[in-house]
C-alpha positions, 0 to 999 in steps of 0.5 A: 100666283101672278106671273108678274109679281115680285115673288114670281121674279124671285122664284123664276130666277132661282128656277132658271138653274134647274133642269127643264124637266123640273122647271117646266112642271114648277112653272105650270103648278106655281104660276098656272102656265100652260107649257106643252111637253115639247115646248121649252124656255131656255135660260130666259125669264118669262113673267106674264099673268097667262102663258100658253106655249103650244107644241114645239114652241121655244124661248131661247137664251137671255130673253126678258119677257115681263109685264105682259097679261098674256103670252101665246106661242102657237105650235113651233112659234119661236122667240130667239136670243137676247130679246127685250119684251115688255108690257103694261098690265091692265090694272095700271092706275097711271097710264092708259086709263082711257083705254079699258079694252087694252090688253098687254099681250104678244101672240106668235103664230104657228111656225113664226119666229122672232129672231135675235136682239129685238125690242118689243113694247107690248103695252098693247097687243102685238100679233105676229102671223103664222110663218112670219119672220122678224128677221135681222137685229135691233128692230123695234115694235112700239105700241105706245107713245105720247099724244101731244094734243091730249098730253097723254100716253096712248097705245094701239095694237100692231099686227103683222100678217102671215108669211111676212118678213121684216128686215133688220133694224125696222121700226113699227109704230102703234096702230101699224099693220102689214098684210099677209105675204109682205116684206118690210125692207131693212131700216124702214119705218112702218107707221100706218095700216097696210092690208094689201098682200104680196107687197114690198114695203120700204122707206121712212115712212114705209110705202109699197114699192113693188108687188112680190112674186106670188110663187116665191117659196117663202110664201108657201112653207110648211115649216117655220125656219128658213135654213 
């Protein structure tokens, strides 16, 4: 059964109330999800055609994930509470017809964390690098928008490098990327690719402000959470 079908939605709503030791094998058997024995989905809905949750990965409470082709959480990758994560499947016949290679997916790297109350538009691929933190609240990651010249909806992937950090209330637009071990300041808008490492990016649009201390402990963690 496709994890994005209406029948899947009904079954998952019913299954949410079951104990996890019953719900996990049900999701794996009915929808073909791959969920490690130590991974867990709490009181949230995960509707994707392909789900791979590896060792120690977690989706917390009241998060909605729907319309994705692929969701991958690498070991100890985490998605927090009250996130809204949506996609647009490749077989859609109205939108993105000129983008045959587009894949609606979210990949959360090893030890990476999407905290609480964020919005992710995964019409195209969003990749969060290992040990990266999407911090604060109400950040927006938007992989599609209207191209006024072609009068069409267009999409491009977003990539955030490993060991990076995004502050509260940031906006990241289609085609944007951030290199490894960078910080995107609170309230900033990232709309271009930046490949340099150890940079503080800030502003609207975000630009490099200064180089970061390469010895900062955050950049050398071996566990994902910061407590």
